[in-house]
mmJSON file of the N, C-alpha and C atoms, coordinates in Angstrom:
{"data_MODEL":{"atom_site":{
"group_PDB":["ATOM","ATOM","ATOM","ATOM","ATOM","ATOM","ATOM","ATOM","ATOM","ATOM","ATOM","ATOM","ATOM","ATOM","ATOM","ATOM","ATOM","ATOM","ATOM","ATOM","ATOM","ATOM","ATOM","ATOM","ATOM","ATOM","ATOM","ATOM","ATOM","ATOM","ATOM","ATOM","ATOM","ATOM","ATOM","ATOM","ATOM","ATOM","ATOM","ATOM","ATOM","ATOM","ATOM","ATOM","ATOM","ATOM","ATOM","ATOM","ATOM","ATOM","ATOM","ATOM","ATOM","ATOM","ATOM","ATOM","ATOM","ATOM","ATOM","ATOM","ATOM","ATOM","ATOM","ATOM","ATOM","ATOM","ATOM","ATOM","ATOM","ATOM","ATOM","ATOM","ATOM","ATOM","ATOM","ATOM","ATOM","ATOM","ATOM","ATOM","ATOM","ATOM","ATOM","ATOM","ATOM","ATOM","ATOM","ATOM","ATOM","ATOM","ATOM","ATOM","ATOM","ATOM","ATOM","ATOM","ATOM","ATOM","ATOM","ATOM","ATOM","ATOM","ATOM","ATOM","ATOM","ATOM","ATOM","ATOM","ATOM","ATOM","ATOM","ATOM","ATOM","ATOM","ATOM","ATOM","ATOM","ATOM","ATOM","ATOM","ATOM","ATOM","ATOM","ATOM","ATOM","ATOM","ATOM","ATOM","ATOM","ATOM","ATOM","ATOM","ATOM","ATOM","ATOM","ATOM","ATOM","ATOM","ATOM","ATOM","ATOM","ATOM","ATOM","ATOM","ATOM","ATOM","ATOM","ATOM","ATOM","ATOM","ATOM","ATOM","ATOM","ATOM","ATOM","ATOM","ATOM","ATOM","ATOM","ATOM","ATOM","ATOM","ATOM","ATOM","ATOM","ATOM","ATOM","ATOM","ATOM","ATOM","ATOM","ATOM","ATOM","ATOM","ATOM","ATOM","ATOM","ATOM","ATOM","ATOM","ATOM","ATOM","ATOM","ATOM","ATOM","ATOM","ATOM","ATOM","ATOM","ATOM","ATOM","ATOM"],
"id":[1,2,3,4,5,6,7,8,9,10,11,12,13,14,15,16,17,18,19,20,21,22,23,24,25,26,27,28,29,30,31,32,33,34,35,36,37,38,39,40,41,42,43,44,45,46,47,48,49,50,51,52,53,54,55,56,57,58,59,60,61,62,63,64,65,66,67,68,69,70,71,72,73,74,75,76,77,78,79,80,81,82,83,84,85,86,87,88,89,90,91,92,93,94,95,96,97,98,99,100,101,102,103,104,105,106,107,108,109,110,111,112,113,114,115,116,117,118,119,120,121,122,123,124,125,126,127,128,129,130,131,132,133,134,135,136,137,138,139,140,141,142,143,144,145,146,147,148,149,150,151,152,153,154,155,156,157,158,159,160,161,162,163,164,165,166,167,168,169,170,171,172,173,174,175,176,177,178,179,180,181,182,183,184,185,186,187,188,189,190,191,192],
"type_symbol":["N","C","C","N","C","C","N","C","C","N","C","C","N","C","C","N","C","C","N","C","C","N","C","C","N","C","C","N","C","C","N","C","C","N","C","C","N","C","C","N","C","C","N","C","C","N","C","C","N","C","C","N","C","C","N","C","C","N","C","C","N","C","C","N","C","C","N","C","C","N","C","C","N","C","C","N","C","C","N","C","C","N","C","C","N","C","C","N","C","C","N","C","C","N","C","C","N","C","C","N","C","C","N","C","C","N","C","C","N","C","C","N","C","C","N","C","C","N","C","C","N","C","C","N","C","C","N","C","C","N","C","C","N","C","C","N","C","C","N","C","C","N","C","C","N","C","C","N","C","C","N","C","C","N","C","C","N","C","C","N","C","C","N","C","C","N","C","C","N","C","C","N","C","C","N","C","C","N","C","C","N","C","C","N","C","C","N","C","C","N","C","C"],
"label_atom_id":["N","CA","C","N","CA","C","N","CA","C","N","CA","C","N","CA","C","N","CA","C","N","CA","C","N","CA","C","N","CA","C","N","CA","C","N","CA","C","N","CA","C","N","CA","C","N","CA","C","N","CA","C","N","CA","C","N","CA","C","N","CA","C","N","CA","C","N","CA","C","N","CA","C","N","CA","C","N","CA","C","N","CA","C","N","CA","C","N","CA","C","N","CA","C","N","CA","C","N","CA","C","N","CA","C","N","CA","C","N","CA","C","N","CA","C","N","CA","C","N","CA","C","N","CA","C","N","CA","C","N","CA","C","N","CA","C","N","CA","C","N","CA","C","N","CA","C","N","CA","C","N","CA","C","N","CA","C","N","CA","C","N","CA","C","N","CA","C","N","CA","C","N","CA","C","N","CA","C","N","CA","C","N","CA","C","N","CA","C","N","CA","C","N","CA","C","N","CA","C","N","CA","C","N","CA","C","N","CA","C","N","CA","C","N","CA","C","N","CA","C","N","CA","C"],
"label_alt_id":[null,null,null,null,null,null,null,null,null,null,null,null,null,null,null,null,null,null,null,null,null,null,null,null,null,null,null,null,null,null,null,null,null,null,null,null,null,null,null,null,null,null,null,null,null,null,null,null,null,null,null,null,null,null,null,null,null,null,null,null,null,null,null,null,null,null,null,null,null,null,null,null,null,null,null,null,null,null,null,null,null,null,null,null,null,null,null,null,null,null,null,null,null,null,null,null,null,null,null,null,null,null,null,null,null,null,null,null,null,null,null,null,null,null,null,null,null,null,null,null,null,null,null,null,null,null,null,null,null,null,null,null,null,null,null,null,null,null,null,null,null,null,null,null,null,null,null,null,null,null,null,null,null,null,null,null,null,null,null,null,null,null,null,null,null,null,null,null,null,null,null,null,null,null,null,null,null,null,null,null,null,null,null,null,null,null,null,null,null,null,null,null],
"label_comp_id":["MET","MET","MET","ASN","ASN","ASN","ASN","ASN","ASN","GLN","GLN","GLN","ASP","ASP","ASP","VAL","VAL","VAL","LEU","LEU","LEU","LEU","LEU","LEU","PRO","PRO","PRO","ALA","ALA","ALA","PRO","PRO","PRO","LYS","LYS","LYS","VAL","VAL","VAL","ARG","ARG","ARG","ASP","ASP","ASP","ARG","ARG","ARG","TYR","TYR","TYR","GLY","GLY","GLY","VAL","VAL","VAL","SER","SER","SER","ASP","ASP","ASP","MET","MET","MET","THR","THR","THR","LEU","LEU","LEU","HIS","HIS","HIS","ARG","ARG","ARG","TRP","TRP","TRP","LEU","LEU","LEU","LYS","LYS","LYS","ASP","ASP","ASP","GLU","GLU","GLU","ARG","ARG","ARG","LEU","LEU","LEU","GLY","GLY","GLY","PHE","PHE","PHE","PRO","PRO","PRO","ARG","ARG","ARG","PRO","PRO","PRO","LEU","LEU","LEU","VAL","VAL","VAL","ILE","ILE","ILE","GLN","GLN","GLN","ARG","ARG","ARG","ARG","ARG","ARG","ARG","ARG","ARG","TYR","TYR","TYR","PHE","PHE","PHE","ARG","ARG","ARG","GLU","GLU","GLU","ALA","ALA","ALA","ASP","ASP","ASP","LEU","LEU","LEU","MET","MET","MET","ALA","ALA","ALA","TRP","TRP","TRP","GLU","GLU","GLU","ARG","ARG","ARG","SER","SER","SER","ARG","ARG","ARG","ALA","ALA","ALA","LYS","LYS","LYS","ALA","ALA","ALA","CYS","CYS","CYS","ALA","ALA","ALA"],
"label_asym_id":["A","A","A","A","A","A","A","A","A","A","A","A","A","A","A","A","A","A","A","A","A","A","A","A","A","A","A","A","A","A","A","A","A","A","A","A","A","A","A","A","A","A","A","A","A","A","A","A","A","A","A","A","A","A","A","A","A","A","A","A","A","A","A","A","A","A","A","A","A","A","A","A","A","A","A","A","A","A","A","A","A","A","A","A","A","A","A","A","A","A","A","A","A","A","A","A","A","A","A","A","A","A","A","A","A","A","A","A","A","A","A","A","A","A","A","A","A","A","A","A","A","A","A","A","A","A","A","A","A","A","A","A","A","A","A","A","A","A","A","A","A","A","A","A","A","A","A","A","A","A","A","A","A","A","A","A","A","A","A","A","A","A","A","A","A","A","A","A","A","A","A","A","A","A","A","A","A","A","A","A","A","A","A","A","A","A","A","A","A","A","A","A"],
"label_entity_id":["1","1","1","1","1","1","1","1","1","1","1","1","1","1","1","1","1","1","1","1","1","1","1","1","1","1","1","1","1","1","1","1","1","1","1","1","1","1","1","1","1","1","1","1","1","1","1","1","1","1","1","1","1","1","1","1","1","1","1","1","1","1","1","1","1","1","1","1","1","1","1","1","1","1","1","1","1","1","1","1","1","1","1","1","1","1","1","1","1","1","1","1","1","1","1","1","1","1","1","1","1","1","1","1","1","1","1","1","1","1","1","1","1","1","1","1","1","1","1","1","1","1","1","1","1","1","1","1","1","1","1","1","1","1","1","1","1","1","1","1","1","1","1","1","1","1","1","1","1","1","1","1","1","1","1","1","1","1","1","1","1","1","1","1","1","1","1","1","1","1","1","1","1","1","1","1","1","1","1","1","1","1","1","1","1","1","1","1","1","1","1","1"],
"label_seq_id":[1,1,1,2,2,2,3,3,3,4,4,4,5,5,5,6,6,6,7,7,7,8,8,8,9,9,9,10,10,10,11,11,11,12,12,12,13,13,13,14,14,14,15,15,15,16,16,16,17,17,17,18,18,18,19,19,19,20,20,20,21,21,21,22,22,22,23,23,23,24,24,24,25,25,25,26,26,26,27,27,27,28,28,28,29,29,29,30,30,30,31,31,31,32,32,32,33,33,33,34,34,34,35,35,35,36,36,36,37,37,37,38,38,38,39,39,39,40,40,40,41,41,41,42,42,42,43,43,43,44,44,44,45,45,45,46,46,46,47,47,47,48,48,48,49,49,49,50,50,50,51,51,51,52,52,52,53,53,53,54,54,54,55,55,55,56,56,56,57,57,57,58,58,58,59,59,59,60,60,60,61,61,61,62,62,62,63,63,63,64,64,64],
"pdbx_PDB_ins_code":[null,null,null,null,null,null,null,null,null,null,null,null,null,null,null,null,null,null,null,null,null,null,null,null,null,null,null,null,null,null,null,null,null,null,null,null,null,null,null,null,null,null,null,null,null,null,null,null,null,null,null,null,null,null,null,null,null,null,null,null,null,null,null,null,null,null,null,null,null,null,null,null,null,null,null,null,null,null,null,null,null,null,null,null,null,null,null,null,null,null,null,null,null,null,null,null,null,null,null,null,null,null,null,null,null,null,null,null,null,null,null,null,null,null,null,null,null,null,null,null,null,null,null,null,null,null,null,null,null,null,null,null,null,null,null,null,null,null,null,null,null,null,null,null,null,null,null,null,null,null,null,null,null,null,null,null,null,null,null,null,null,null,null,null,null,null,null,null,null,null,null,null,null,null,null,null,null,null,null,null,null,null,null,null,null,null,null,null,null,null,null,null],
"Cartn_x":[30.56,30.13,30.094,30.8,30.761,29.701,29.441,28.366,28.708,29.98,30.368,29.722,29.475,28.932,27.411,26.782,25.341,24.599,23.688,22.845,21.419,20.803,19.415,18.539,17.454,16.536,15.797,15.312,14.636,13.519,12.67,11.637,12.214,13.343,13.982,14.533,15.045,15.555,14.399,13.29,12.107,11.652,11.646,11.27,12.261,13.527,14.585,14.371,13.942,13.755,12.294,11.387,9.967,9.448,9.881,9.476,8.796,8.105,7.437,8.41,7.989,8.818,9.035,8.03,8.174,9.219,9.244,10.253,11.638,11.796,13.088,13.51,12.568,12.831,13.308,12.661,13.05,14.436,14.73,16.062,17.133,16.854,17.832,18.007,16.97,17.062,17.751,17.695,18.252,19.738,20.585,22.025,22.607,21.978,22.463,22.368,21.404,21.198,22.283,22.824,23.918,23.507,22.241,21.793,22.503,22.935,23.687,22.925,23.654,23.081,22.916,21.834,21.621,22.369,22.544,22.963,21.676,21.609,20.413,20.748,20.038,20.235,18.879,18.794,17.543,16.379,16.643,15.643,15.169,15.904,15.579,16.726,16.355,17.355,17.825,19.15,19.769,20.756,20.8,21.682,22.687,23.937,24.964,24.712,24.648,24.403,25.498,26.739,27.846,27.648,27.154,26.898,25.787,24.75,23.643,24.125,24.949,25.468,26.355,27.176,28.024,27.155,26.087,25.178,24.509,24.088,23.456,24.42,25.688,26.686,26.889,26.928,27.134,25.943,24.747,23.547,23.534,23.976,24.019,25.008,26.156,27.145,26.6,25.879,25.335,24.277,23.543,22.481,23.013,24.216,24.77,25.373],
"Cartn_y":[25.468,25.834,24.567,24.576,23.42,23.631,22.584,22.7,23.672,24.071,25.092,26.432,26.649,27.913,27.92,26.76,26.669,27.149,28.086,28.578,28.117,27.557,27.117,28.048,28.557,29.384,28.52,29.155,28.441,27.516,27.912,26.975,25.676,25.761,24.55,23.685,24.328,23.584,22.881,23.574,22.945,21.745,21.883,20.766,19.61,19.942,18.932,18.017,18.597,17.821,17.522,18.032,17.765,18.354,19.579,20.216,21.555,22.056,23.351,24.477,25.702,26.852,26.929,26.557,26.584,25.57,24.394,23.393,23.902,24.508,25.071,26.141,26.953,27.985,27.338,26.264,25.571,24.956,24.383,23.811,24.884,26.068,27.153,27.662,27.593,28.058,27.041,25.757,24.693,24.527,25.132,25.101,23.702,22.826,21.448,20.685,21.049,20.365,20.73,21.921,22.332,22.557,22.926,23.15,24.377,24.287,25.398,26.721,27.772,29.115,29.632,30.341,30.874,32.179,32.487,33.823,34.588,35.814,36.617,37.637,37.531,38.422,39.043,40.331,41.069,40.436,40.186,39.66,38.251,37.541,36.148,35.263,34.067,33.141,32.181,32.052,31.121,30.262,28.989,28.046,27.496,27.388,26.784,25.282,24.757,23.33,22.497,22.955,22.222,22.112,23.175,23.147,22.15,22.123,21.185,19.745,19.488,18.134,17.703,18.601,18.292,18.003,18.776,18.551,17.181,16.838,15.536,14.402,14.523,13.504,13.405,14.545,14.514,13.882,14.104,13.489,11.994,11.579,10.14,9.437,10.061,9.481,9.423,10.452,10.504,9.424,9.1,8.098,6.675,6.525,5.171,4.564],
"Cartn_z":[6.163,7.514,8.371,9.492,10.383,11.459,12.251,13.242,14.357,14.473,15.453,15.105,13.809,13.336,13.236,13.313,13.106,14.354,14.157,15.244,15.002,16.028,15.936,16.766,16.183,16.971,17.996,19.029,20.117,19.623,18.655,18.204,17.624,16.94,16.4,17.531,18.576,19.725,20.432,20.592,21.209,20.379,19.059,18.181,18.31,18.405,18.498,19.7,20.814,22.044,22.356,21.551,21.768,23.058,23.369,24.62,24.343,25.354,25.256,25.586,25.343,25.682,27.188,27.975,29.432,29.887,29.276,29.625,29.28,28.106,27.723,28.739,29.15,30.167,31.468,31.893,33.131,33.006,31.84,31.624,31.761,31.241,31.303,32.733,33.539,34.93,35.83,35.479,36.312,36.001,36.807,36.56,36.664,37.462,37.595,36.281,35.445,34.164,33.158,33.274,32.389,30.946,30.726,29.35,28.774,27.515,26.904,26.93,27.183,27.201,25.777,25.533,24.189,23.958,22.711,22.294,22.057,22.47,22.24,21.157,20.052,18.916,18.598,18.726,18.508,19.274,20.572,21.509,21.168,20.324,20.007,20.477,20.948,21.475,20.378,20.279,19.339,20.117,19.767,20.435,19.436,19.859,19.005,18.933,17.715,17.548,18.212,18.129,18.754,20.266,20.89,22.336,22.669,21.84,22.064,21.925,20.914,20.705,21.872,22.396,23.553,24.774,24.955,26.078,25.948,24.719,24.493,24.853,24.452,24.778,26.291,26.972,28.424,29.129,28.619,29.209,28.977,27.8,27.495,28.424,28.687,29.592,31.019,31.422,32.775,32.987,31.933,32.036,31.913,31.356,31.126,32.37],
"occupancy":[1.0,1.0,1.0,1.0,1.0,1.0,1.0,1.0,1.0,1.0,1.0,1.0,1.0,1.0,1.0,1.0,1.0,1.0,1.0,1.0,1.0,1.0,1.0,1.0,1.0,1.0,1.0,1.0,1.0,1.0,1.0,1.0,1.0,1.0,1.0,1.0,1.0,1.0,1.0,1.0,1.0,1.0,1.0,1.0,1.0,1.0,1.0,1.0,1.0,1.0,1.0,1.0,1.0,1.0,1.0,1.0,1.0,1.0,1.0,1.0,1.0,1.0,1.0,1.0,1.0,1.0,1.0,1.0,1.0,1.0,1.0,1.0,1.0,1.0,1.0,1.0,1.0,1.0,1.0,1.0,1.0,1.0,1.0,1.0,1.0,1.0,1.0,1.0,1.0,1.0,1.0,1.0,1.0,1.0,1.0,1.0,1.0,1.0,1.0,1.0,1.0,1.0,1.0,1.0,1.0,1.0,1.0,1.0,1.0,1.0,1.0,1.0,1.0,1.0,1.0,1.0,1.0,1.0,1.0,1.0,1.0,1.0,1.0,1.0,1.0,1.0,1.0,1.0,1.0,1.0,1.0,1.0,1.0,1.0,1.0,1.0,1.0,1.0,1.0,1.0,1.0,1.0,1.0,1.0,1.0,1.0,1.0,1.0,1.0,1.0,1.0,1.0,1.0,1.0,1.0,1.0,1.0,1.0,1.0,1.0,1.0,1.0,1.0,1.0,1.0,1.0,1.0,1.0,1.0,1.0,1.0,1.0,1.0,1.0,1.0,1.0,1.0,1.0,1.0,1.0,1.0,1.0,1.0,1.0,1.0,1.0,1.0,1.0,1.0,1.0,1.0,1.0],
"B_iso_or_equiv":[0.0,0.0,0.0,0.0,0.0,0.0,0.0,0.0,0.0,0.0,0.0,0.0,0.0,0.0,0.0,0.0,0.0,0.0,0.0,0.0,0.0,0.0,0.0,0.0,0.0,0.0,0.0,0.0,0.0,0.0,0.0,0.0,0.0,0.0,0.0,0.0,0.0,0.0,0.0,0.0,0.0,0.0,0.0,0.0,0.0,0.0,0.0,0.0,0.0,0.0,0.0,0.0,0.0,0.0,0.0,0.0,0.0,0.0,0.0,0.0,0.0,0.0,0.0,0.0,0.0,0.0,0.0,0.0,0.0,0.0,0.0,0.0,0.0,0.0,0.0,0.0,0.0,0.0,0.0,0.0,0.0,0.0,0.0,0.0,0.0,0.0,0.0,0.0,0.0,0.0,0.0,0.0,0.0,0.0,0.0,0.0,0.0,0.0,0.0,0.0,0.0,0.0,0.0,0.0,0.0,0.0,0.0,0.0,0.0,0.0,0.0,0.0,0.0,0.0,0.0,0.0,0.0,0.0,0.0,0.0,0.0,0.0,0.0,0.0,0.0,0.0,0.0,0.0,0.0,0.0,0.0,0.0,0.0,0.0,0.0,0.0,0.0,0.0,0.0,0.0,0.0,0.0,0.0,0.0,0.0,0.0,0.0,0.0,0.0,0.0,0.0,0.0,0.0,0.0,0.0,0.0,0.0,0.0,0.0,0.0,0.0,0.0,0.0,0.0,0.0,0.0,0.0,0.0,0.0,0.0,0.0,0.0,0.0,0.0,0.0,0.0,0.0,0.0,0.0,0.0,0.0,0.0,0.0,0.0,0.0,0.0,0.0,0.0,0.0,0.0,0.0,0.0],
"pdbx_formal_charge":[null,null,null,null,null,null,null,null,null,null,null,null,null,null,null,null,null,null,null,null,null,null,null,null,null,null,null,null,null,null,null,null,null,null,null,null,null,null,null,null,null,null,null,null,null,null,null,null,null,null,null,null,null,null,null,null,null,null,null,null,null,null,null,null,null,null,null,null,null,null,null,null,null,null,null,null,null,null,null,null,null,null,null,null,null,null,null,null,null,null,null,null,null,null,null,null,null,null,null,null,null,null,null,null,null,null,null,null,null,null,null,null,null,null,null,null,null,null,null,null,null,null,null,null,null,null,null,null,null,null,null,null,null,null,null,null,null,null,null,null,null,null,null,null,null,null,null,null,null,null,null,null,null,null,null,null,null,null,null,null,null,null,null,null,null,null,null,null,null,null,null,null,null,null,null,null,null,null,null,null,null,null,null,null,null,null,null,null,null,null,null,null],
"auth_seq_id":[1,1,1,2,2,2,3,3,3,4,4,4,5,5,5,6,6,6,7,7,7,8,8,8,9,9,9,10,10,10,11,11,11,12,12,12,13,13,13,14,14,14,15,15,15,16,16,16,17,17,17,18,18,18,19,19,19,20,20,20,21,21,21,22,22,22,23,23,23,24,24,24,25,25,25,26,26,26,27,27,27,28,28,28,29,29,29,30,30,30,31,31,31,32,32,32,33,33,33,34,34,34,35,35,35,36,36,36,37,37,37,38,38,38,39,39,39,40,40,40,41,41,41,42,42,42,43,43,43,44,44,44,45,45,45,46,46,46,47,47,47,48,48,48,49,49,49,50,50,50,51,51,51,52,52,52,53,53,53,54,54,54,55,55,55,56,56,56,57,57,57,58,58,58,59,59,59,60,60,60,61,61,61,62,62,62,63,63,63,64,64,64],
"auth_comp_id":["MET","MET","MET","ASN","ASN","ASN","ASN","ASN","ASN","GLN","GLN","GLN","ASP","ASP","ASP","VAL","VAL","VAL","LEU","LEU","LEU","LEU","LEU","LEU","PRO","PRO","PRO","ALA","ALA","ALA","PRO","PRO","PRO","LYS","LYS","LYS","VAL","VAL","VAL","ARG","ARG","ARG","ASP","ASP","ASP","ARG","ARG","ARG","TYR","TYR","TYR","GLY","GLY","GLY","VAL","VAL","VAL","SER","SER","SER","ASP","ASP","ASP","MET","MET","MET","THR","THR","THR","LEU","LEU","LEU","HIS","HIS","HIS","ARG","ARG","ARG","TRP","TRP","TRP","LEU","LEU","LEU","LYS","LYS","LYS","ASP","ASP","ASP","GLU","GLU","GLU","ARG","ARG","ARG","LEU","LEU","LEU","GLY","GLY","GLY","PHE","PHE","PHE","PRO","PRO","PRO","ARG","ARG","ARG","PRO","PRO","PRO","LEU","LEU","LEU","VAL","VAL","VAL","ILE","ILE","ILE","GLN","GLN","GLN","ARG","ARG","ARG","ARG","ARG","ARG","ARG","ARG","ARG","TYR","TYR","TYR","PHE","PHE","PHE","ARG","ARG","ARG","GLU","GLU","GLU","ALA","ALA","ALA","ASP","ASP","ASP","LEU","LEU","LEU","MET","MET","MET","ALA","ALA","ALA","TRP","TRP","TRP","GLU","GLU","GLU","ARG","ARG","ARG","SER","SER","SER","ARG","ARG","ARG","ALA","ALA","ALA","LYS","LYS","LYS","ALA","ALA","ALA","CYS","CYS","CYS","ALA","ALA","ALA"],
"auth_asym_id":["A","A","A","A","A","A","A","A","A","A","A","A","A","A","A","A","A","A","A","A","A","A","A","A","A","A","A","A","A","A","A","A","A","A","A","A","A","A","A","A","A","A","A","A","A","A","A","A","A","A","A","A","A","A","A","A","A","A","A","A","A","A","A","A","A","A","A","A","A","A","A","A","A","A","A","A","A","A","A","A","A","A","A","A","A","A","A","A","A","A","A","A","A","A","A","A","A","A","A","A","A","A","A","A","A","A","A","A","A","A","A","A","A","A","A","A","A","A","A","A","A","A","A","A","A","A","A","A","A","A","A","A","A","A","A","A","A","A","A","A","A","A","A","A","A","A","A","A","A","A","A","A","A","A","A","A","A","A","A","A","A","A","A","A","A","A","A","A","A","A","A","A","A","A","A","A","A","A","A","A","A","A","A","A","A","A","A","A","A","A","A","A"],
"auth_atom_id":["N","CA","C","N","CA","C","N","CA","C","N","CA","C","N","CA","C","N","CA","C","N","CA","C","N","CA","C","N","CA","C","N","CA","C","N","CA","C","N","CA","C","N","CA","C","N","CA","C","N","CA","C","N","CA","C","N","CA","C","N","CA","C","N","CA","C","N","CA","C","N","CA","C","N","CA","C","N","CA","C","N","CA","C","N","CA","C","N","CA","C","N","CA","C","N","CA","C","N","CA","C","N","CA","C","N","CA","C","N","CA","C","N","CA","C","N","CA","C","N","CA","C","N","CA","C","N","CA","C","N","CA","C","N","CA","C","N","CA","C","N","CA","C","N","CA","C","N","CA","C","N","CA","C","N","CA","C","N","CA","C","N","CA","C","N","CA","C","N","CA","C","N","CA","C","N","CA","C","N","CA","C","N","CA","C","N","CA","C","N","CA","C","N","CA","C","N","CA","C","N","CA","C","N","CA","C","N","CA","C","N","CA","C","N","CA","C","N","CA","C","N","CA","C"],
"pdbx_PDB_model_num":[1,1,1,1,1,1,1,1,1,1,1,1,1,1,1,1,1,1,1,1,1,1,1,1,1,1,1,1,1,1,1,1,1,1,1,1,1,1,1,1,1,1,1,1,1,1,1,1,1,1,1,1,1,1,1,1,1,1,1,1,1,1,1,1,1,1,1,1,1,1,1,1,1,1,1,1,1,1,1,1,1,1,1,1,1,1,1,1,1,1,1,1,1,1,1,1,1,1,1,1,1,1,1,1,1,1,1,1,1,1,1,1,1,1,1,1,1,1,1,1,1,1,1,1,1,1,1,1,1,1,1,1,1,1,1,1,1,1,1,1,1,1,1,1,1,1,1,1,1,1,1,1,1,1,1,1,1,1,1,1,1,1,1,1,1,1,1,1,1,1,1,1,1,1,1,1,1,1,1,1,1,1,1,1,1,1,1,1,1,1,1,1]
}}}
């Protein structure tokens, strides 16, 4: 299984970035931030790890 296939539930994503659920919600609403959209499976949010890694790289470039 490659990281393209790995799905992280929202609590793991919050832990990954050290943010609250409200912050994650704000990131998703702020289109300028470009945070990856989740897949919703049985009313739960899952994020593709590959999308998160690409977002992290784009943020690092923007800050450099």
